[in-house]
All heavy atoms as an XYZ file, in Angstrom:
681
protein
N     -19.056     25.492      0.749
C     -18.004     24.554      0.708
C     -18.238     23.489      1.720
O     -18.524     23.752      2.887
C     -16.696     25.295      0.953
C     -15.502     24.394      0.967
S     -14.044     25.451      1.067
C     -13.008     24.341      1.938
N     -18.123     22.226      1.321
C     -18.441     21.107      2.208
C     -17.217     20.870      3.103
O     -16.108     20.827      2.666
C     -18.658     19.852      1.366
C     -18.993     18.685      2.188
C     -19.238     17.462      1.263
O     -19.704     17.613      0.175
O     -19.009     16.368      1.771
N     -17.512     20.734      4.416
C     -16.428     20.414      5.337
C     -16.139     18.952      5.358
O     -17.021     18.130      5.212
C     -16.782     20.860      6.784
O     -17.962     20.180      7.204
C     -17.001     22.363      6.857
N     -14.881     18.618      5.448
C     -14.496     17.222      5.471
C     -14.558     16.663      6.907
O     -14.571     17.385      7.846
C     -13.095     17.081      4.918
C     -12.989     17.556      3.501
C     -11.714     17.071      2.883
C     -11.546     17.651      1.513
N     -12.138     17.026      0.473
N     -14.639     15.332      6.975
C     -14.756     14.692      8.284
C     -13.596     15.084      9.211
O     -13.787     15.354     10.396
C     -14.763     13.183      8.087
C     -14.687     12.421      9.392
C     -15.826     12.288     10.127
C     -13.468     11.850      9.730
C     -15.768     11.599     11.360
C     -13.450     11.137     10.917
C     -14.577     11.050     11.729
N     -12.390     15.130      8.647
C     -11.220     15.484      9.442
C     -11.332     16.860     10.053
O     -11.069     17.024     11.255
C      -9.954     15.401      8.568
C      -8.692     15.609      9.256
C      -8.028     16.767      9.406
C      -7.928     14.594      9.962
N      -6.873     16.545     10.130
C      -6.807     15.231     10.485
C      -8.100     13.254     10.162
C      -5.861     14.563     11.209
C      -7.147     12.599     10.876
C      -6.034     13.245     11.388
N     -11.828     17.798      9.282
C     -11.973     19.182      9.789
C     -13.050     19.231     10.904
O     -12.877     19.910     11.902
C     -12.360     20.128      8.667
C     -11.288     20.201      7.589
O     -10.085     20.066      7.951
O     -11.606     20.432      6.450
N     -14.110     18.509     10.720
C     -15.155     18.462     11.728
C     -14.664     17.803     13.054
O     -14.916     18.297     14.135
C     -16.398     17.714     11.272
C     -17.120     18.424     10.172
C     -18.515     17.786      9.925
N     -18.428     16.348      9.813
C     -18.530     15.658      8.687
N     -18.763     16.272      7.582
N     -18.433     14.358      8.674
N     -13.853     16.773     12.912
C     -13.297     16.076     14.100
C     -12.324     16.980     14.808
O     -12.369     17.066     16.052
C     -12.627     14.795     13.678
N     -11.476     17.676     14.102
C     -10.529     18.569     14.761
C     -11.265     19.717     15.450
O     -10.960     20.082     16.575
C      -9.506     19.110     13.711
C      -8.672     20.221     14.359
C      -8.621     17.986     13.226
N     -12.273     20.244     14.790
C     -13.093     21.316     15.386
C     -13.803     20.866     16.622
O     -13.816     21.586     17.638
N     -14.357     19.662     16.549
C     -15.056     19.147     17.714
C     -14.126     18.931     18.876
O     -14.457     19.147     20.050
C     -15.818     17.879     17.358
N     -12.915     18.386     18.588
C     -11.970     18.140     19.629
C     -11.482     19.455     20.227
O     -11.347     19.523     21.485
C     -10.815     17.352     19.062
C      -9.732     16.904     20.076
C     -10.375     15.968     21.071
C      -8.608     16.197     19.380
N     -11.282     20.437     19.447
C     -10.798     21.737     20.004
C     -11.897     22.429     20.820
O     -11.609     23.138     21.771
C     -10.337     22.637     18.890
O     -11.420     23.016     18.059
N     -13.163     22.177     20.505
C     -14.260     22.806     21.290
C     -14.757     21.860     22.405
O     -15.661     22.207     23.132
C     -15.435     23.097     20.318
C     -15.151     24.210     19.376
C     -16.403     24.600     18.647
N     -16.982     23.505     17.872
C     -16.645     23.192     16.634
N     -15.744     23.857     16.011
N     -17.235     22.200     16.011
N     -14.119     20.674     22.539
C     -14.452     19.689     23.594
C     -15.910     19.270     23.458
O     -16.595     19.094     24.497
C     -14.122     20.214     24.944
C     -12.665     20.508     25.129
C     -12.379     20.794     26.595
N     -10.990     21.124     26.764
C      -9.986     20.296     26.946
N     -10.213     19.007     26.932
N      -8.762     20.735     27.097
N     -16.434     19.181     22.261
C     -17.815     18.714     22.058
C     -17.790     17.437     21.236
O     -18.661     17.168     20.489
C     -18.646     19.752     21.293
C     -18.879     21.023     22.066
C     -19.776     21.971     21.295
N     -19.423     21.993     19.884
C     -20.335     21.968     18.920
N     -21.559     21.930     19.168
N     -19.932     21.985     17.657
N     -16.774     16.661     21.454
C     -16.647     15.464     20.614
C     -17.690     14.449     20.942
O     -18.243     13.791     20.052
C     -15.235     14.862     20.835
C     -14.858     13.788     19.870
C     -14.890     14.334     18.435
C     -13.473     13.265     20.173
N     -17.975     14.225     22.203
C     -18.950     13.182     22.607
C     -19.772     13.760     23.732
O     -19.286     14.292     24.700
C     -18.173     11.924     23.015
C     -19.066     10.786     23.313
C     -19.613     10.039     22.274
C     -19.395     10.427     24.604
C     -20.425      8.960     22.514
C     -20.219      9.357     24.857
C     -20.739      8.618     23.781
O     -21.555      7.575     24.073
N     -21.090     13.619     23.607
C     -21.986     14.210     24.645
C     -22.554     13.188     25.606
O     -23.558     13.447     26.254
C     -23.132     15.006     23.919
O     -23.808     14.073     23.115
C     -22.544     16.148     23.117
N     -21.946     12.009     25.705
C     -22.435     10.970     26.582
C     -21.998     11.258     28.046
O     -21.791     12.404     28.452
N     -21.908     10.187     28.792
C     -21.501     10.295     30.183
C     -20.066     10.847     30.248
O     -19.314     10.733     29.277
C     -21.534      8.944     30.817
N     -19.715     11.508     31.348
C     -18.364     12.172     31.422
C     -17.219     11.178     31.245
O     -16.233     11.512     30.607
C     -18.346     12.757     32.837
C     -19.776     12.927     33.199
C     -20.538     11.874     32.510
N     -17.323      9.945     31.782
C     -16.219      9.031     31.574
C     -16.109      8.538     30.152
O     -15.014      8.365     29.633
C     -16.377      7.812     32.513
C     -17.701      7.088     32.361
O     -18.655      7.705     31.860
O     -17.771      5.892     32.728
N     -17.227      8.382     29.466
C     -17.203      8.027     28.068
C     -16.654      9.193     27.220
O     -15.901      8.976     26.290
C     -18.606      7.689     27.563
C     -19.111      6.376     28.051
C     -20.371      6.069     27.368
N     -21.057      5.007     28.064
C     -22.310      4.662     27.855
N     -23.030      5.372     26.998
N     -22.875      3.705     28.507
N     -17.030     10.396     27.552
C     -16.502     11.540     26.858
C     -14.990     11.643     26.975
O     -14.313     11.880     25.964
C     -17.168     12.835     27.372
C     -16.735     14.052     26.621
C     -17.396     15.294     27.102
N     -18.408     15.004     28.090
C     -19.116     15.914     28.713
N     -18.907     17.195     28.436
N     -20.010     15.609     29.608
N     -14.446     11.427     28.105
C     -13.050     11.467     28.307
C     -12.338     10.337     27.523
O     -11.283     10.583     26.900
C     -12.672     11.326     29.797
N     -12.983      9.182     27.494
C     -12.368      8.040     26.763
C     -12.337      8.357     25.261
O     -11.316      8.155     24.588
C     -13.175      6.806     27.022
C     -12.660      5.548     26.339
C     -13.455      4.342     26.686
C     -14.394      4.070     25.562
N     -15.167      2.816     25.672
N     -13.473      8.806     24.723
C     -13.538      9.073     23.296
C     -12.652     10.272     22.918
O     -12.038     10.319     21.864
C     -14.975      9.343     22.843
C     -15.701      8.050     22.682
C     -16.599      7.521     23.522
C     -15.521      7.109     21.614
N     -17.027      6.263     23.068
C     -16.371      6.038     21.875
C     -14.719      7.074     20.466
C     -16.404      4.887     21.029
C     -14.799      5.972     19.629
C     -15.647      4.905     19.938
N     -12.578     11.286     23.797
C     -11.712     12.409     23.531
C     -10.266     12.008     23.478
O      -9.485     12.444     22.610
C     -11.912     13.513     24.551
O     -13.209     14.033     24.434
N      -9.836     11.146     24.388
C      -8.460     10.645     24.396
C      -8.202      9.815     23.136
O      -7.130      9.898     22.528
C      -8.239      9.812     25.676
N      -9.205      9.010     22.739
C      -9.043      8.189     21.532
C      -8.849      9.089     20.313
O      -7.959      8.877     19.495
C     -10.247      7.281     21.361
C     -10.123      6.341     20.201
C      -9.453      5.162     20.132
C     -10.651      6.539     18.885
N      -9.541      4.598     18.911
C     -10.264      5.431     18.104
C     -11.424      7.541     18.293
C     -10.636      5.295     16.796
C     -11.781      7.377     16.924
C     -11.432      6.321     16.245
N      -9.705     10.132     20.190
C      -9.618     11.012     19.002
C      -8.277     11.828     19.064
O      -7.659     12.041     18.039
C     -10.790     11.999     18.974
C     -11.895     11.434     18.181
C     -13.066     10.972     18.662
C     -11.921     11.187     16.758
N     -13.823     10.465     17.638
C     -13.164     10.626     16.436
C     -11.045     11.456     15.750
C     -13.515     10.288     15.181
C     -11.414     11.112     14.423
C     -12.645     10.566     14.176
N      -7.852     12.188     20.261
C      -6.610     12.901     20.351
C      -5.424     12.046     19.858
O      -4.542     12.510     19.145
C      -6.334     13.355     21.793
N      -5.489     10.775     20.187
C      -4.472      9.858     19.711
C      -4.549      9.683     18.212
O      -3.511      9.599     17.532
N      -5.721      9.577     17.667
C      -5.908      9.400     16.207
C      -5.478     10.589     15.425
O      -4.900     10.500     14.357
C      -7.363      9.085     15.844
C      -7.862      7.740     16.241
C      -7.281      6.649     15.414
N      -7.587      6.787     14.032
C      -6.959      6.187     13.031
N      -5.945      5.355     13.300
N      -7.288      6.339     11.775
N      -5.786     11.774     15.966
C      -5.516     13.000     15.244
C      -3.994     13.330     15.313
O      -3.476     14.108     14.534
C      -6.308     14.187     15.776
C      -7.805     14.057     15.601
C      -8.569     15.180     16.256
C      -8.186     13.940     14.139
N      -3.320     12.817     16.283
C      -1.924     13.087     16.472
C      -1.005     12.388     15.526
O       0.141     12.739     15.344
N      -1.456     11.300     14.899
C      -0.582     10.566     14.017
C      -1.160     10.591     12.572
O      -2.371     10.672     12.382
C      -0.396      9.123     14.455
C      -1.637      8.286     14.467
C      -1.339      6.881     14.915
N      -2.484      6.059     14.727
C      -3.118      5.456     15.705
N      -2.651      5.577     16.935
N      -4.173      4.699     15.482
N      -0.277     10.426     11.631
C      -0.700     10.468     10.249
C      -0.647      9.070      9.635
O       0.326      8.361      9.814
C       0.233     11.375      9.436
O      -0.039     11.363      8.113
N      -1.722      8.708      8.919
C      -1.739      7.407      8.265
C      -1.756      7.560      6.734
O      -2.294      6.756      5.994
C      -3.043      6.653      8.671
C      -2.981      6.101     10.097
O      -1.860      5.983     10.600
O      -4.023      5.869     10.664
N      -1.114      8.613      6.276
C      -1.155      8.876      4.839
C       0.081      8.234      4.174
O       1.200      8.535      4.515
C      -1.073     10.343      4.585
C      -2.326     11.080      4.973
C      -2.287     12.500      4.482
N      -2.716     13.391      5.510
C      -2.590     14.693      5.455
N      -2.066     15.224      4.458
N      -3.022     15.423      6.445
N      -0.129      7.331      3.235
C       0.897      6.791      2.425
C       1.800      5.773      3.164
O       1.615      5.480      4.382
N       2.792      5.299      2.447
C       3.695      4.324      3.029
C       4.883      5.038      3.668
O       5.266      6.113      3.287
C       4.239      3.385      1.956
C       3.210      2.506      1.416
S       3.861      1.114      0.405
C       4.855      1.896     -0.770
N       5.477      4.382      4.608
C       6.705      4.891      5.241
C       7.911      4.445      4.450
O       7.821      3.608      3.543
C       6.818      4.392      6.706
O       6.940      2.986      6.629
C       5.660      4.791      7.517
N       9.034      5.018      4.786
C      10.289      4.699      4.059
C      10.617      3.242      4.196
O      11.065      2.600      3.198
C      11.430      5.545      4.657
O      11.050      6.920      4.512
C      12.705      5.312      3.845
N      10.388      2.612      5.315
C      10.676      1.198      5.467
C       9.776      0.342      4.584
O      10.231     -0.669      4.071
C      10.525      0.748      6.922
O       9.216      0.988      7.398
N       8.544      0.735      4.408
C       7.644     -0.022      3.522
C       8.096      0.092      2.095
O       8.005     -0.872      1.313
C       6.189      0.449      3.683
C       5.600      0.085      5.017
C       4.279      0.758      5.289
O       4.059      1.863      4.738
O       3.458      0.203      5.992
N       8.542      1.287      1.677
C       9.104      1.404      0.343
C      10.324      0.555      0.145
O      10.544     -0.070     -0.910
C       9.494      2.875      0.012
C       8.299      3.714     -0.370
C       7.882      4.774      0.401
C       7.648      3.471     -1.541
C       6.827      5.549      0.026
C       6.579      4.241     -1.950
C       6.132      5.289     -1.173
O       5.106      6.028     -1.557
N      11.195      0.507      1.180
C      12.433     -0.296      1.089
C      12.099     -1.767      0.966
O      12.676     -2.475      0.106
C      13.301     -0.061      2.345
N      11.189     -2.275      1.751
C      10.812     -3.681      1.656
C      10.142     -3.963      0.293
O      10.474     -5.036     -0.306
C       9.837     -4.076      2.825
C       9.263     -5.438      2.629
C      10.600     -3.979      4.140
N       9.345     -3.099     -0.164
C       8.701     -3.301     -1.501
C       9.714     -3.325     -2.629
O       9.632     -4.115     -3.565
N      10.706     -2.437     -2.541
C      11.766     -2.374     -3.567
C      12.637     -3.617     -3.552
O      12.937     -4.204     -4.587
C      12.643     -1.140     -3.348
O      11.848      0.032     -3.397
C      13.727     -1.019     -4.399
N      12.969     -4.113     -2.333
C      13.786     -5.343     -2.233
C      12.994     -6.528     -2.762
O      13.518     -7.396     -3.462
C      14.199     -5.536     -0.770
C      15.257     -4.518     -0.366
C      14.752     -6.952     -0.553
C      15.588     -4.449      1.076
N      11.702     -6.576     -2.448
C      10.899     -7.695     -2.966
C      10.809     -7.665     -4.481
O      10.897     -8.725     -5.158
C       9.514     -7.660     -2.337
N      10.657     -6.501     -5.034
C      10.561     -6.417     -6.514
C      11.870     -6.801     -7.188
O      11.899     -7.460     -8.227
C      10.160     -4.951     -6.885
N      12.982     -6.366     -6.588
C      14.281     -6.759     -7.131
C      14.541     -8.233     -7.051
O      15.073     -8.854     -7.959
C      15.411     -5.983     -6.427
S      15.416     -4.218     -6.752
N      14.130     -8.841     -5.930
C      14.264    -10.295     -5.776
C      13.456    -11.034     -6.793
O      13.921    -12.028     -7.403
C      13.893    -10.689     -4.362
N      12.223    -10.612     -7.003
C      11.349    -11.183     -8.012
C      11.945    -11.038     -9.447
O      11.945    -12.025    -10.223
C       9.989    -10.606     -7.991
C       9.031    -11.224     -8.950
C       8.558    -12.503     -8.814
C       8.641    -10.438    -10.086
C       7.687    -13.008     -9.775
C       7.749    -11.022    -11.035
C       7.297    -12.302    -10.845
N      12.510     -9.891     -9.745
C      13.158     -9.653    -11.034
C      14.384    -10.595    -11.223
O      14.583    -11.124    -12.323
C      13.533     -8.198    -11.187
N      15.154    -10.781    -10.143
C      16.322    -11.646    -10.254
C      15.920    -13.117    -10.495
O      16.496    -13.818    -11.329
C      17.129    -11.548     -8.986
N      14.888    -13.573     -9.784
C      14.382    -14.899     -9.976
C      13.820    -15.097    -11.399
O      14.117    -16.065    -12.117
C      13.324    -15.277     -8.913
C      12.614    -16.598     -9.288
C      13.984    -15.397     -7.546
N      13.092    -14.143    -11.878
C      12.537    -14.211    -13.209
C      13.616    -14.193    -14.272
O      13.555    -14.968    -15.253
C      11.570    -13.036    -13.441
C      10.746    -13.057    -14.707
C       9.859    -14.272    -14.760
C       9.929    -11.788    -14.797
N      14.682    -13.403    -14.064
C      15.790    -13.369    -15.007
C      16.484    -14.726    -15.052
O      16.831    -15.209    -16.144
C      16.776    -12.295    -14.573
C      18.005    -12.180    -15.411
C      17.937    -11.562    -16.684
C      19.207    -12.715    -15.018
C      19.060    -11.440    -17.456
C      20.318    -12.618    -15.796
C      20.260    -12.006    -17.009
O      21.355    -11.902    -17.814
N      16.718    -15.359    -13.870
C      17.345    -16.677    -13.820
C      16.521    -17.729    -14.529
O      17.008    -18.567    -15.252
C      17.602    -17.105    -12.388
C      18.723    -16.332    -11.748
C      20.044    -16.746    -12.306
C      21.164    -16.115    -11.520
N      22.503    -16.474    -12.054
N      15.215    -17.668    -14.385
C      14.323    -18.653    -14.979
C      14.328    -18.482    -16.495
O      14.426    -19.476    -17.224
C      12.884    -18.547    -14.385
C      11.879    -19.332    -15.206
C      12.889    -18.985    -12.953
N      14.184    -17.282    -16.955
C      14.116    -17.014    -18.426
C      15.424    -17.383    -19.080
O      15.439    -17.851    -20.243
C      13.676    -15.576    -18.687
C      13.829    -15.231    -20.147
C      12.244    -15.373    -18.264
N      16.546    -17.185    -18.402
C      17.881    -17.464    -19.018
C      18.347    -18.888    -18.781
O      19.455    -19.229    -19.167
C      18.946    -16.500    -18.493
C      18.769    -15.142    -19.150
O      18.306    -15.020    -20.260
N      19.149    -14.094    -18.435
N      17.508    -19.733    -18.183
C      17.932    -21.121    -17.997
C      17.859    -21.873    -19.355
O      17.113    -21.470    -20.259
C      17.026    -21.803    -16.968
O      15.677    -21.921    -17.453
N      18.561    -22.956    -19.445
C      18.662    -23.696    -20.706
C      17.309    -24.206    -21.231
O      17.000    -23.974    -22.408
N      16.515    -24.888    -20.451
C      15.227    -25.421    -20.970
C      14.302    -24.295    -21.447
O      13.638    -24.449    -22.483
C      14.619    -26.151    -19.804
C      15.797    -26.465    -18.921
C      16.785    -25.405    -19.091
N      14.245    -23.195    -20.718
C      13.333    -22.126    -21.129
C      13.822    -21.457    -22.416
O      13.027    -21.174    -23.291
C      13.174    -21.111    -19.958
C      12.348    -19.918    -20.389
C      12.526    -21.761    -18.748
N      15.153    -21.224    -22.508
C      15.709    -20.606    -23.711
C      15.440    -21.525    -24.944
O      15.060    -21.036    -26.032
C      17.184    -20.365    -23.559
C      17.577    -19.108    -22.832
C      19.078    -18.992    -22.635
C      17.014    -17.864    -23.517
N      15.629    -22.806    -24.786
C      15.413    -23.716    -25.942
C      13.915    -23.753    -26.294
O      13.563    -23.820    -27.477
C      15.946    -25.120    -25.654
O      15.219    -25.690    -24.594
N      13.050    -23.700    -25.296
C      11.587    -23.709    -25.576
C      11.202    -22.436    -26.299
O      10.450    -22.461    -27.242
C      10.776    -23.853    -24.264
N      11.724    -21.318    -25.837
C      11.427    -20.041    -26.498
C      11.978    -20.015    -27.924
O      11.324    -19.524    -28.868
C      11.955    -18.845    -25.726
C      11.243    -18.480    -24.432
C      11.996    -17.434    -23.634
C       9.832    -18.034    -24.684
N      13.214    -20.560    -28.114
C      13.802    -20.549    -29.446
C      12.989    -21.452    -30.390
O      12.751    -21.035    -31.491
C      15.221    -21.075    -29.341
C      15.966    -21.023    -30.677
C      17.435    -21.444    -30.510
O      17.885    -21.849    -29.428
N      18.155    -21.335    -31.600
N      12.597    -22.606    -29.908
C      11.757    -23.468    -30.805
C      10.411    -22.822    -31.083
O       9.882    -22.974    -32.201
C      11.573    -24.860    -30.158
O      10.784    -24.754    -28.954
N       9.856    -22.099    -30.187
C       8.556    -21.414    -30.396
C       8.683    -20.371    -31.463
O       7.878    -20.252    -32.358
C       8.069    -20.779    -29.053
C       6.731    -20.114    -29.118
C       5.599    -21.092    -29.292
C       6.517    -19.277    -27.864
N       9.758    -19.612    -31.413
C      10.025    -18.536    -32.379
C      10.278    -19.196    -33.767
O       9.778    -18.738    -34.780
C      11.148    -17.611    -31.974
C      11.577    -16.682    -33.073
C      10.718    -16.808    -30.734
N      11.094    -20.230    -33.790
C      11.401    -20.898    -35.098
C      10.158    -21.476    -35.690
O       9.954    -21.367    -36.922
C      12.448    -22.008    -34.867
C      13.835    -21.441    -34.645
C      14.844    -22.520    -34.308
O      14.429    -23.715    -34.123
O      16.004    -22.215    -34.168
N       9.296    -22.117    -34.896
C       8.024    -22.689    -35.420
C       7.143    -21.553    -35.959
O       6.465    -21.727    -36.960
C       7.276    -23.457    -34.328
C       7.997    -24.744    -34.007
O       8.876    -25.186    -34.778
O       7.716    -25.313    -32.901
N       7.138    -20.437    -35.298
C       6.313    -19.284    -35.737
C       6.782    -18.730    -37.057
O       6.033    -18.352    -37.951
C       6.241    -18.209    -34.671
N       8.133    -18.670    -37.224
C       8.717    -18.147    -38.455
C       8.572    -19.104    -39.626
O       8.552    -18.732    -40.793
C      10.178    -17.745    -38.236
C      10.401    -16.570    -37.301
C      11.879    -16.356    -37.089
C       9.730    -15.329    -37.837
N       8.593    -20.429    -39.350
C       8.477    -21.426    -40.408
C       7.063    -21.846    -40.673
O       6.813    -22.868    -41.375
C       9.306    -22.665    -39.964
C      10.827    -22.368    -39.965
O      11.199    -21.443    -40.666
O      11.516    -23.103    -39.286
N       6.103    -21.155    -40.207
C       4.682    -21.509    -40.410
C       4.319    -21.390    -41.892
O       4.715    -20.472    -42.564
C       3.783    -20.637    -39.540
N       3.558    -22.343    -42.339
C       3.069    -22.348    -43.732
C       1.665    -21.772    -43.800
O       0.796    -22.177    -43.041
C       3.097    -23.747    -44.275
C       4.377    -24.472    -44.090
C       4.955    -24.817    -45.438
C       6.163    -25.763    -45.301
N       7.401    -25.208    -44.987
N       1.459    -20.888    -44.684
C       0.119    -20.253    -44.833
C      -0.626    -20.852    -45.967
O      -0.256    -21.073    -47.017
C       0.260    -18.714    -44.988
C       0.747    -18.070    -43.718
C       2.066    -17.624    -43.616
C      -0.074    -17.863    -42.677
C       2.499    -17.012    -42.483
C       0.355    -17.260    -41.508
C       1.659    -16.813    -41.433
């Protein structure tokens, strides 16, 4: 079974073999990895879903207003009438 990068990083951090360079570099990289492993970057947060939903609703409202405006309705109606009255 192939080990994933995440599993290798966690194992290296727990064994303190993450970086074999100079001691100050090792401490720096170990602290960096500890910070990275402590937070999750999977998926969107609730606030991102909320902003996306609000943006989609605003776009739908604008599109609804545009399609129901007088000039667009008359253009669509004339388009449909021309299509139905086409001579073959």
